[in-house]
mmCIF file of the N, C-alpha and C atoms, coordinates in Angstrom:
data_MODEL
# 
_entry.id   MODEL 
# 
loop_
_atom_site.group_PDB 
_atom_site.id 
_atom_site.type_symbol 
_atom_site.label_atom_id 
_atom_site.label_alt_id 
_atom_site.label_comp_id 
_atom_site.label_asym_id 
_atom_site.label_entity_id 
_atom_site.label_seq_id 
_atom_site.pdbx_PDB_ins_code 
_atom_site.Cartn_x 
_atom_site.Cartn_y 
_atom_site.Cartn_z 
_atom_site.occupancy 
_atom_site.B_iso_or_equiv 
_atom_site.pdbx_formal_charge 
_atom_site.auth_seq_id 
_atom_site.auth_comp_id 
_atom_site.auth_asym_id 
_atom_site.auth_atom_id 
_atom_site.pdbx_PDB_model_num 
ATOM 1   N N  . MET A 1 1  ? 13.909  17.827 -3.825 1.00 0.00 ? 1  MET A N  1 
ATOM 2   C CA . MET A 1 1  ? 14.478  16.971 -2.515 1.00 0.00 ? 1  MET A CA 1 
ATOM 3   C C  . MET A 1 1  ? 14.364  15.465 -2.896 1.00 0.00 ? 1  MET A C  1 
ATOM 4   N N  . ASN A 1 2  ? 15.284  15.047 -2.170 1.00 0.00 ? 2  ASN A N  1 
ATOM 5   C CA . ASN A 1 2  ? 15.859  13.444 -2.463 1.00 0.00 ? 2  ASN A CA 1 
ATOM 6   C C  . ASN A 1 2  ? 14.826  12.942 -0.791 1.00 0.00 ? 2  ASN A C  1 
ATOM 7   N N  . TYR A 1 3  ? 13.975  12.120 -0.821 1.00 0.00 ? 3  TYR A N  1 
ATOM 8   C CA . TYR A 1 3  ? 13.395  11.432 0.623  1.00 0.00 ? 3  TYR A CA 1 
ATOM 9   C C  . TYR A 1 3  ? 13.634  10.295 0.806  1.00 0.00 ? 3  TYR A C  1 
ATOM 10  N N  . THR A 1 4  ? 14.146  9.581  1.516  1.00 0.00 ? 4  THR A N  1 
ATOM 11  C CA . THR A 1 4  ? 14.157  8.250  1.676  1.00 0.00 ? 4  THR A CA 1 
ATOM 12  C C  . THR A 1 4  ? 12.939  7.728  2.776  1.00 0.00 ? 4  THR A C  1 
ATOM 13  N N  . PHE A 1 5  ? 12.599  7.158  2.986  1.00 0.00 ? 5  PHE A N  1 
ATOM 14  C CA . PHE A 1 5  ? 11.564  6.273  3.436  1.00 0.00 ? 5  PHE A CA 1 
ATOM 15  C C  . PHE A 1 5  ? 12.210  4.641  4.083  1.00 0.00 ? 5  PHE A C  1 
ATOM 16  N N  . LYS A 1 6  ? 13.491  4.656  4.313  1.00 0.00 ? 6  LYS A N  1 
ATOM 17  C CA . LYS A 1 6  ? 13.798  3.077  4.522  1.00 0.00 ? 6  LYS A CA 1 
ATOM 18  C C  . LYS A 1 6  ? 13.775  2.900  5.725  1.00 0.00 ? 6  LYS A C  1 
ATOM 19  N N  . ASN A 1 7  ? 13.543  1.929  5.981  1.00 0.00 ? 7  ASN A N  1 
ATOM 20  C CA . ASN A 1 7  ? 13.188  1.140  7.731  1.00 0.00 ? 7  ASN A CA 1 
ATOM 21  C C  . ASN A 1 7  ? 11.806  1.950  7.956  1.00 0.00 ? 7  ASN A C  1 
ATOM 22  N N  . LYS A 1 8  ? 11.138  2.388  7.011  1.00 0.00 ? 8  LYS A N  1 
ATOM 23  C CA . LYS A 1 8  ? 9.809   3.102  7.647  1.00 0.00 ? 8  LYS A CA 1 
ATOM 24  C C  . LYS A 1 8  ? 8.639   2.207  7.110  1.00 0.00 ? 8  LYS A C  1 
ATOM 25  N N  . ILE A 1 9  ? 7.397   2.106  7.729  1.00 0.00 ? 9  ILE A N  1 
ATOM 26  C CA . ILE A 1 9  ? 6.402   1.359  7.254  1.00 0.00 ? 9  ILE A CA 1 
ATOM 27  C C  . ILE A 1 9  ? 5.254   2.534  7.024  1.00 0.00 ? 9  ILE A C  1 
ATOM 28  N N  . ALA A 1 10 ? 4.572   2.172  5.824  1.00 0.00 ? 10 ALA A N  1 
ATOM 29  C CA . ALA A 1 10 ? 3.535   3.017  5.604  1.00 0.00 ? 10 ALA A CA 1 
ATOM 30  C C  . ALA A 1 10 ? 2.298   2.536  5.177  1.00 0.00 ? 10 ALA A C  1 
ATOM 31  N N  . VAL A 1 11 ? 0.953   2.593  5.584  1.00 0.00 ? 11 VAL A N  1 
ATOM 32  C CA . VAL A 1 11 ? -0.267  2.248  5.141  1.00 0.00 ? 11 VAL A CA 1 
ATOM 33  C C  . VAL A 1 11 ? -0.960  3.514  4.385  1.00 0.00 ? 11 VAL A C  1 
ATOM 34  N N  . VAL A 1 12 ? -1.130  2.925  3.083  1.00 0.00 ? 12 VAL A N  1 
ATOM 35  C CA . VAL A 1 12 ? -1.743  3.628  2.322  1.00 0.00 ? 12 VAL A CA 1 
ATOM 36  C C  . VAL A 1 12 ? -3.226  3.290  1.983  1.00 0.00 ? 12 VAL A C  1 
ATOM 37  N N  . THR A 1 13 ? -4.079  3.945  2.195  1.00 0.00 ? 13 THR A N  1 
ATOM 38  C CA . THR A 1 13 ? -5.551  3.794  2.266  1.00 0.00 ? 13 THR A CA 1 
ATOM 39  C C  . THR A 1 13 ? -5.785  4.038  0.596  1.00 0.00 ? 13 THR A C  1 
ATOM 40  N N  . GLY A 1 14 ? -6.895  3.623  0.117  1.00 0.00 ? 14 GLY A N  1 
ATOM 41  C CA . GLY A 1 14 ? -7.377  3.472  -1.207 1.00 0.00 ? 14 GLY A CA 1 
ATOM 42  C C  . GLY A 1 14 ? -6.568  3.028  -2.494 1.00 0.00 ? 14 GLY A C  1 
ATOM 43  N N  . SER A 1 15 ? -5.534  2.336  -2.017 1.00 0.00 ? 15 SER A N  1 
ATOM 44  C CA . SER A 1 15 ? -4.117  1.678  -2.945 1.00 0.00 ? 15 SER A CA 1 
ATOM 45  C C  . SER A 1 15 ? -4.351  0.791  -3.695 1.00 0.00 ? 15 SER A C  1 
ATOM 46  N N  . GLY A 1 16 ? -5.472  0.350  -3.783 1.00 0.00 ? 16 GLY A N  1 
ATOM 47  C CA . GLY A 1 16 ? -6.033  -0.589 -4.713 1.00 0.00 ? 16 GLY A CA 1 
ATOM 48  C C  . GLY A 1 16 ? -5.800  0.056  -6.175 1.00 0.00 ? 16 GLY A C  1 
ATOM 49  N N  . SER A 1 17 ? -6.006  1.398  -6.237 1.00 0.00 ? 17 SER A N  1 
ATOM 50  C CA . SER A 1 17 ? -5.800  2.029  -7.832 1.00 0.00 ? 17 SER A CA 1 
ATOM 51  C C  . SER A 1 17 ? -5.943  3.284  -7.636 1.00 0.00 ? 17 SER A C  1 
ATOM 52  N N  . GLY A 1 18 ? -5.313  4.165  -8.614 1.00 0.00 ? 18 GLY A N  1 
ATOM 53  C CA . GLY A 1 18 ? -5.652  5.414  -8.554 1.00 0.00 ? 18 GLY A CA 1 
ATOM 54  C C  . GLY A 1 18 ? -4.322  6.497  -7.836 1.00 0.00 ? 18 GLY A C  1 
ATOM 55  N N  . ILE A 1 19 ? -4.439  7.460  -7.489 1.00 0.00 ? 19 ILE A N  1 
ATOM 56  C CA . ILE A 1 19 ? -3.868  7.890  -6.353 1.00 0.00 ? 19 ILE A CA 1 
ATOM 57  C C  . ILE A 1 19 ? -3.226  7.637  -5.351 1.00 0.00 ? 19 ILE A C  1 
ATOM 58  N N  . GLY A 1 20 ? -3.897  6.404  -4.796 1.00 0.00 ? 20 GLY A N  1 
ATOM 59  C CA . GLY A 1 20 ? -3.477  5.804  -3.699 1.00 0.00 ? 20 GLY A CA 1 
ATOM 60  C C  . GLY A 1 20 ? -2.443  4.480  -4.149 1.00 0.00 ? 20 GLY A C  1 
ATOM 61  N N  . ARG A 1 21 ? -2.604  3.942  -5.251 1.00 0.00 ? 21 ARG A N  1 
ATOM 62  C CA . ARG A 1 21 ? -1.591  3.342  -5.733 1.00 0.00 ? 21 ARG A CA 1 
ATOM 63  C C  . ARG A 1 21 ? -0.550  3.958  -6.265 1.00 0.00 ? 21 ARG A C  1 
ATOM 64  N N  . GLU A 1 22 ? -0.500  4.883  -6.697 1.00 0.00 ? 22 GLU A N  1 
ATOM 65  C CA . GLU A 1 22 ? 0.292   5.739  -7.300 1.00 0.00 ? 22 GLU A CA 1 
ATOM 66  C C  . GLU A 1 22 ? 1.340   6.156  -5.827 1.00 0.00 ? 22 GLU A C  1 
ATOM 67  N N  . THR A 1 23 ? 0.420   6.744  -4.647 1.00 0.00 ? 23 THR A N  1 
ATOM 68  C CA . THR A 1 23 ? 1.299   7.061  -3.549 1.00 0.00 ? 23 THR A CA 1 
ATOM 69  C C  . THR A 1 23 ? 1.933   5.710  -2.969 1.00 0.00 ? 23 THR A C  1 
ATOM 70  N N  . ALA A 1 24 ? 1.608   4.484  -3.017 1.00 0.00 ? 24 ALA A N  1 
ATOM 71  C CA . ALA A 1 24 ? 1.801   3.440  -2.322 1.00 0.00 ? 24 ALA A CA 1 
ATOM 72  C C  . ALA A 1 24 ? 3.177   2.839  -3.410 1.00 0.00 ? 24 ALA A C  1 
ATOM 73  N N  . LEU A 1 25 ? 3.260   3.232  -4.669 1.00 0.00 ? 25 LEU A N  1 
ATOM 74  C CA . LEU A 1 25 ? 4.314   2.867  -5.567 1.00 0.00 ? 25 LEU A CA 1 
ATOM 75  C C  . LEU A 1 25 ? 5.486   4.130  -5.078 1.00 0.00 ? 25 LEU A C  1 
ATOM 76  N N  . GLN A 1 26 ? 5.095   5.073  -4.884 1.00 0.00 ? 26 GLN A N  1 
ATOM 77  C CA . GLN A 1 26 ? 6.291   6.264  -5.073 1.00 0.00 ? 26 GLN A CA 1 
ATOM 78  C C  . GLN A 1 26 ? 6.666   5.970  -3.761 1.00 0.00 ? 26 GLN A C  1 
ATOM 79  N N  . LEU A 1 27 ? 6.124   5.670  -2.541 1.00 0.00 ? 27 LEU A N  1 
ATOM 80  C CA . LEU A 1 27 ? 6.642   5.186  -1.275 1.00 0.00 ? 27 LEU A CA 1 
ATOM 81  C C  . LEU A 1 27 ? 7.766   3.806  -1.284 1.00 0.00 ? 27 LEU A C  1 
ATOM 82  N N  . CYS A 1 28 ? 7.198   2.796  -2.128 1.00 0.00 ? 28 CYS A N  1 
ATOM 83  C CA . CYS A 1 28 ? 7.940   1.809  -2.171 1.00 0.00 ? 28 CYS A CA 1 
ATOM 84  C C  . CYS A 1 28 ? 9.250   2.126  -2.774 1.00 0.00 ? 28 CYS A C  1 
ATOM 85  N N  . LYS A 1 29 ? 9.407   3.118  -3.860 1.00 0.00 ? 29 LYS A N  1 
ATOM 86  C CA . LYS A 1 29 ? 10.623  3.356  -4.657 1.00 0.00 ? 29 LYS A CA 1 
ATOM 87  C C  . LYS A 1 29 ? 11.090  4.198  -3.926 1.00 0.00 ? 29 LYS A C  1 
ATOM 88  N N  . HIS A 1 30 ? 10.954  4.814  -2.771 1.00 0.00 ? 30 HIS A N  1 
ATOM 89  C CA . HIS A 1 30 ? 11.738  5.454  -1.808 1.00 0.00 ? 30 HIS A CA 1 
ATOM 90  C C  . HIS A 1 30 ? 12.217  4.846  -0.487 1.00 0.00 ? 30 HIS A C  1 
ATOM 91  N N  . GLY A 1 31 ? 11.863  3.513  -0.562 1.00 0.00 ? 31 GLY A N  1 
ATOM 92  C CA . GLY A 1 31 ? 12.505  2.558  0.363  1.00 0.00 ? 31 GLY A CA 1 
ATOM 93  C C  . GLY A 1 31 ? 11.753  2.109  1.267  1.00 0.00 ? 31 GLY A C  1 
ATOM 94  N N  . ALA A 1 32 ? 10.149  2.549  1.646  1.00 0.00 ? 32 ALA A N  1 
ATOM 95  C CA . ALA A 1 32 ? 9.228   2.237  2.488  1.00 0.00 ? 32 ALA A CA 1 
ATOM 96  C C  . ALA A 1 32 ? 8.758   0.524  2.400  1.00 0.00 ? 32 ALA A C  1 
ATOM 97  N N  . SER A 1 33 ? 8.276   -0.114 3.492  1.00 0.00 ? 33 SER A N  1 
ATOM 98  C CA . SER A 1 33 ? 7.646   -1.127 3.221  1.00 0.00 ? 33 SER A CA 1 
ATOM 99  C C  . SER A 1 33 ? 6.246   -0.580 3.626  1.00 0.00 ? 33 SER A C  1 
ATOM 100 N N  . VAL A 1 34 ? 5.229   -1.022 2.442  1.00 0.00 ? 34 VAL A N  1 
ATOM 101 C CA . VAL A 1 34 ? 3.961   -0.585 2.371  1.00 0.00 ? 34 VAL A CA 1 
ATOM 102 C C  . VAL A 1 34 ? 2.927   -1.515 2.540  1.00 0.00 ? 34 VAL A C  1 
ATOM 103 N N  . ILE A 1 35 ? 1.944   -1.173 3.389  1.00 0.00 ? 35 ILE A N  1 
ATOM 104 C CA . ILE A 1 35 ? 0.774   -2.050 3.614  1.00 0.00 ? 35 ILE A CA 1 
ATOM 105 C C  . ILE A 1 35 ? -0.389  -1.248 3.064  1.00 0.00 ? 35 ILE A C  1 
ATOM 106 N N  . LEU A 1 36 ? -0.701  -1.952 1.913  1.00 0.00 ? 36 LEU A N  1 
ATOM 107 C CA . LEU A 1 36 ? -1.923  -1.682 1.125  1.00 0.00 ? 36 LEU A CA 1 
ATOM 108 C C  . LEU A 1 36 ? -3.316  -1.677 1.707  1.00 0.00 ? 36 LEU A C  1 
ATOM 109 N N  . ASN A 1 37 ? -3.990  -0.807 1.493  1.00 0.00 ? 37 ASN A N  1 
ATOM 110 C CA . ASN A 1 37 ? -5.285  -1.037 2.220  1.00 0.00 ? 37 ASN A CA 1 
ATOM 111 C C  . ASN A 1 37 ? -6.610  -0.405 1.355  1.00 0.00 ? 37 ASN A C  1 
ATOM 112 N N  . GLY A 1 38 ? -7.660  -1.077 1.260  1.00 0.00 ? 38 GLY A N  1 
ATOM 113 C CA . GLY A 1 38 ? -8.913  -0.660 0.755  1.00 0.00 ? 38 GLY A CA 1 
ATOM 114 C C  . GLY A 1 38 ? -9.963  -1.812 0.969  1.00 0.00 ? 38 GLY A C  1 
ATOM 115 N N  . ARG A 1 39 ? -11.206 -1.792 0.266  1.00 0.00 ? 39 ARG A N  1 
ATOM 116 C CA . ARG A 1 39 ? -12.270 -2.359 0.313  1.00 0.00 ? 39 ARG A CA 1 
ATOM 117 C C  . ARG A 1 39 ? -12.105 -3.639 -0.730 1.00 0.00 ? 39 ARG A C  1 
ATOM 118 N N  . ASN A 1 40 ? -11.277 -3.642 -1.740 1.00 0.00 ? 40 ASN A N  1 
ATOM 119 C CA . ASN A 1 40 ? -11.843 -4.658 -2.694 1.00 0.00 ? 40 ASN A CA 1 
ATOM 120 C C  . ASN A 1 40 ? -10.322 -5.401 -2.903 1.00 0.00 ? 40 ASN A C  1 
ATOM 121 N N  . GLU A 1 41 ? -10.437 -6.913 -2.293 1.00 0.00 ? 41 GLU A N  1 
ATOM 122 C CA . GLU A 1 41 ? -9.340  -7.625 -1.736 1.00 0.00 ? 41 GLU A CA 1 
ATOM 123 C C  . GLU A 1 41 ? -8.725  -7.949 -3.441 1.00 0.00 ? 41 GLU A C  1 
ATOM 124 N N  . SER A 1 42 ? -9.441  -8.421 -4.362 1.00 0.00 ? 42 SER A N  1 
ATOM 125 C CA . SER A 1 42 ? -8.807  -8.569 -5.619 1.00 0.00 ? 42 SER A CA 1 
ATOM 126 C C  . SER A 1 42 ? -7.793  -7.698 -6.205 1.00 0.00 ? 42 SER A C  1 
ATOM 127 N N  . LYS A 1 43 ? -8.309  -6.353 -6.138 1.00 0.00 ? 43 LYS A N  1 
ATOM 128 C CA . LYS A 1 43 ? -7.472  -5.122 -6.331 1.00 0.00 ? 43 LYS A CA 1 
ATOM 129 C C  . LYS A 1 43 ? -6.298  -4.857 -5.726 1.00 0.00 ? 43 LYS A C  1 
ATOM 130 N N  . LEU A 1 44 ? -6.324  -5.230 -4.345 1.00 0.00 ? 44 LEU A N  1 
ATOM 131 C CA . LEU A 1 44 ? -5.072  -5.191 -3.554 1.00 0.00 ? 44 LEU A CA 1 
ATOM 132 C C  . LEU A 1 44 ? -4.334  -6.221 -4.001 1.00 0.00 ? 44 LEU A C  1 
ATOM 133 N N  . GLN A 1 45 ? -4.710  -7.492 -4.333 1.00 0.00 ? 45 GLN A N  1 
ATOM 134 C CA . GLN A 1 45 ? -3.828  -8.628 -4.026 1.00 0.00 ? 45 GLN A CA 1 
ATOM 135 C C  . GLN A 1 45 ? -3.160  -8.550 -5.636 1.00 0.00 ? 45 GLN A C  1 
ATOM 136 N N  . ARG A 1 46 ? -3.904  -7.915 -6.639 1.00 0.00 ? 46 ARG A N  1 
ATOM 137 C CA . ARG A 1 46 ? -3.076  -7.492 -8.162 1.00 0.00 ? 46 ARG A CA 1 
ATOM 138 C C  . ARG A 1 46 ? -2.093  -6.570 -7.763 1.00 0.00 ? 46 ARG A C  1 
ATOM 139 N N  . VAL A 1 47 ? -2.144  -5.694 -6.981 1.00 0.00 ? 47 VAL A N  1 
ATOM 140 C CA . VAL A 1 47 ? -1.081  -4.419 -6.800 1.00 0.00 ? 47 VAL A CA 1 
ATOM 141 C C  . VAL A 1 47 ? -0.261  -4.899 -5.974 1.00 0.00 ? 47 VAL A C  1 
ATOM 142 N N  . GLN A 1 48 ? -0.425  -5.820 -4.998 1.00 0.00 ? 48 GLN A N  1 
ATOM 143 C CA . GLN A 1 48 ? 0.799   -6.429 -4.353 1.00 0.00 ? 48 GLN A CA 1 
ATOM 144 C C  . GLN A 1 48 ? 1.650   -7.286 -5.164 1.00 0.00 ? 48 GLN A C  1 
ATOM 145 N N  . LYS A 1 49 ? 0.937   -8.134 -5.760 1.00 0.00 ? 49 LYS A N  1 
ATOM 146 C CA . LYS A 1 49 ? 1.868   -8.983 -6.811 1.00 0.00 ? 49 LYS A CA 1 
ATOM 147 C C  . LYS A 1 49 ? 2.669   -8.239 -7.495 1.00 0.00 ? 49 LYS A C  1 
ATOM 148 N N  . GLU A 1 50 ? 1.773   -7.182 -8.192 1.00 0.00 ? 50 GLU A N  1 
ATOM 149 C CA . GLU A 1 50 ? 2.946   -6.391 -9.101 1.00 0.00 ? 50 GLU A CA 1 
ATOM 150 C C  . GLU A 1 50 ? 3.991   -5.795 -8.469 1.00 0.00 ? 50 GLU A C  1 
ATOM 151 N N  . PHE A 1 51 ? 3.952   -4.965 -7.208 1.00 0.00 ? 51 PHE A N  1 
ATOM 152 C CA . PHE A 1 51 ? 4.946   -4.251 -6.478 1.00 0.00 ? 51 PHE A CA 1 
ATOM 153 C C  . PHE A 1 51 ? 6.203   -5.549 -6.235 1.00 0.00 ? 51 PHE A C  1 
ATOM 154 N N  . LYS A 1 52 ? 5.356   -6.656 -5.630 1.00 0.00 ? 52 LYS A N  1 
ATOM 155 C CA . LYS A 1 52 ? 6.675   -7.456 -5.201 1.00 0.00 ? 52 LYS A CA 1 
ATOM 156 C C  . LYS A 1 52 ? 7.194   -8.090 -6.345 1.00 0.00 ? 52 LYS A C  1 
ATOM 157 N N  . SER A 1 53 ? 6.447   -8.200 -7.475 1.00 0.00 ? 53 SER A N  1 
ATOM 158 C CA . SER A 1 53 ? 7.802   -8.479 -9.044 1.00 0.00 ? 53 SER A CA 1 
ATOM 159 C C  . SER A 1 53 ? 8.694   -7.707 -8.962 1.00 0.00 ? 53 SER A C  1 
ATOM 160 N N  . TYR A 1 54 ? 8.546   -6.038 -8.596 1.00 0.00 ? 54 TYR A N  1 
ATOM 161 C CA . TYR A 1 54 ? 9.640   -5.286 -8.710 1.00 0.00 ? 54 TYR A CA 1 
ATOM 162 C C  . TYR A 1 54 ? 10.932  -5.160 -7.477 1.00 0.00 ? 54 TYR A C  1 
ATOM 163 N N  . GLY A 1 55 ? 10.185  -6.101 -6.554 1.00 0.00 ? 55 GLY A N  1 
ATOM 164 C CA . GLY A 1 55 ? 11.181  -6.348 -5.531 1.00 0.00 ? 55 GLY A CA 1 
ATOM 165 C C  . GLY A 1 55 ? 10.767  -5.429 -4.400 1.00 0.00 ? 55 GLY A C  1 
ATOM 166 N N  . PHE A 1 56 ? 9.825   -5.015 -4.310 1.00 0.00 ? 56 PHE A N  1 
ATOM 167 C CA . PHE A 1 56 ? 9.367   -4.163 -2.960 1.00 0.00 ? 56 PHE A CA 1 
ATOM 168 C C  . PHE A 1 56 ? 8.810   -4.975 -1.931 1.00 0.00 ? 56 PHE A C  1 
ATOM 169 N N  . HIS A 1 57 ? 8.702   -4.614 -0.500 1.00 0.00 ? 57 HIS A N  1 
ATOM 170 C CA . HIS A 1 57 ? 8.279   -5.090 0.383  1.00 0.00 ? 57 HIS A CA 1 
ATOM 171 C C  . HIS A 1 57 ? 6.802   -4.826 0.751  1.00 0.00 ? 57 HIS A C  1 
ATOM 172 N N  . VAL A 1 58 ? 5.929   -5.379 0.469  1.00 0.00 ? 58 VAL A N  1 
ATOM 173 C CA . VAL A 1 58 ? 4.196   -4.946 0.374  1.00 0.00 ? 58 VAL A CA 1 
ATOM 174 C C  . VAL A 1 58 ? 3.721   -6.036 1.055  1.00 0.00 ? 58 VAL A C  1 
ATOM 175 N N  . ASP A 1 59 ? 2.374   -5.548 1.319  1.00 0.00 ? 59 ASP A N  1 
ATOM 176 C CA . ASP A 1 59 ? 1.352   -6.379 1.830  1.00 0.00 ? 59 ASP A CA 1 
ATOM 177 C C  . ASP A 1 59 ? -0.013  -5.832 1.883  1.00 0.00 ? 59 ASP A C  1 
ATOM 178 N N  . TYR A 1 60 ? -0.992  -6.484 2.236  1.00 0.00 ? 60 TYR A N  1 
ATOM 179 C CA . TYR A 1 60 ? -2.210  -5.871 2.129  1.00 0.00 ? 60 TYR A CA 1 
ATOM 180 C C  . TYR A 1 60 ? -3.130  -6.249 3.539  1.00 0.00 ? 60 TYR A C  1 
ATOM 181 N N  . CYS A 1 61 ? -4.077  -5.210 3.633  1.00 0.00 ? 61 CYS A N  1 
ATOM 182 C CA . CYS A 1 61 ? -4.906  -5.446 4.699  1.00 0.00 ? 61 CYS A CA 1 
ATOM 183 C C  . CYS A 1 61 ? -6.123  -4.815 3.968  1.00 0.00 ? 61 CYS A C  1 
ATOM 184 N N  . VAL A 1 62 ? -7.490  -5.670 3.992  1.00 0.00 ? 62 VAL A N  1 
ATOM 185 C CA . VAL A 1 62 ? -9.031  -5.181 3.369  1.00 0.00 ? 62 VAL A CA 1 
ATOM 186 C C  . VAL A 1 62 ? -9.650  -4.939 4.486  1.00 0.00 ? 62 VAL A C  1 
ATOM 187 N N  . ALA A 1 63 ? -9.626  -3.575 4.909  1.00 0.00 ? 63 ALA A N  1 
ATOM 188 C CA . ALA A 1 63 ? -10.534 -2.880 5.383  1.00 0.00 ? 63 ALA A CA 1 
ATOM 189 C C  . ALA A 1 63 ? -11.380 -1.517 4.823  1.00 0.00 ? 63 ALA A C  1 
ATOM 190 N N  . ASP A 1 64 ? -12.528 -1.049 5.471  1.00 0.00 ? 64 ASP A N  1 
ATOM 191 C CA . ASP A 1 64 ? -13.318 0.219  5.099  1.00 0.00 ? 64 ASP A CA 1 
ATOM 192 C C  . ASP A 1 64 ? -12.983 1.286  6.320  1.00 0.00 ? 64 ASP A C  1 
ATOM 193 N N  . ILE A 1 65 ? -11.686 2.326  6.290  1.00 0.00 ? 65 ILE A N  1 
ATOM 194 C CA . ILE A 1 65 ? -11.495 2.926  7.369  1.00 0.00 ? 65 ILE A CA 1 
ATOM 195 C C  . ILE A 1 65 ? -12.835 3.675  7.890  1.00 0.00 ? 65 ILE A C  1 
ATOM 196 N N  . THR A 1 66 ? -14.083 3.492  6.852  1.00 0.00 ? 66 THR A N  1 
ATOM 197 C CA . THR A 1 66 ? -15.034 4.700  7.751  1.00 0.00 ? 66 THR A CA 1 
ATOM 198 C C  . THR A 1 66 ? -15.642 3.471  8.338  1.00 0.00 ? 66 THR A C  1 
ATOM 199 N N  . ASN A 1 67 ? -15.316 2.469  8.630  1.00 0.00 ? 67 ASN A N  1 
ATOM 200 C CA . ASN A 1 67 ? -16.090 1.411  9.709  1.00 0.00 ? 67 ASN A CA 1 
ATOM 201 C C  . ASN A 1 67 ? -15.109 0.770  10.809 1.00 0.00 ? 67 ASN A C  1 
ATOM 202 N N  . HIS A 1 68 ? -15.676 1.638  11.857 1.00 0.00 ? 68 HIS A N  1 
ATOM 203 C CA . HIS A 1 68 ? -14.815 1.434  12.838 1.00 0.00 ? 68 HIS A CA 1 
ATOM 204 C C  . HIS A 1 68 ? -14.271 -0.158 13.232 1.00 0.00 ? 68 HIS A C  1 
ATOM 205 N N  . HIS A 1 69 ? -15.422 -0.873 13.279 1.00 0.00 ? 69 HIS A N  1 
ATOM 206 C CA . HIS A 1 69 ? -15.324 -2.246 13.310 1.00 0.00 ? 69 HIS A CA 1 
ATOM 207 C C  . HIS A 1 69 ? -13.861 -2.907 12.498 1.00 0.00 ? 69 HIS A C  1 
ATOM 208 N N  . ASP A 1 70 ? -13.944 -2.374 11.227 1.00 0.00 ? 70 ASP A N  1 
ATOM 209 C CA . ASP A 1 70 ? -12.742 -3.043 10.387 1.00 0.00 ? 70 ASP A CA 1 
ATOM 210 C C  . ASP A 1 70 ? -11.486 -2.656 10.868 1.00 0.00 ? 70 ASP A C  1 
ATOM 211 N N  . CYS A 1 71 ? -11.265 -1.236 11.571 1.00 0.00 ? 71 CYS A N  1 
ATOM 212 C CA . CYS A 1 71 ? -10.335 -0.830 11.995 1.00 0.00 ? 71 CYS A CA 1 
ATOM 213 C C  . CYS A 1 71 ? -9.504  -1.357 13.456 1.00 0.00 ? 71 CYS A C  1 
ATOM 214 N N  . CYS A 1 72 ? -10.412 -2.223 14.076 1.00 0.00 ? 72 CYS A N  1 
ATOM 215 C CA . CYS A 1 72 ? -10.067 -2.537 15.530 1.00 0.00 ? 72 CYS A CA 1 
ATOM 216 C C  . CYS A 1 72 ? -9.444  -3.706 15.445 1.00 0.00 ? 72 CYS A C  1 
# 
């Protein structure tokens, strides 16, 4: 199947590495603007820089989704 996420925004938790990073990359490749999320700002910054170098629209938000205060 050929999916498009053009004009969509996706928030991907755990996107500083591993499965979350790959999910974010695939969403970018299919047209989404992506908000990277995780607890480690330096990892998120590296991924953001890399993805932007590919021409993708990406930003990041440092937060632990298990902490209610981080999500408000």
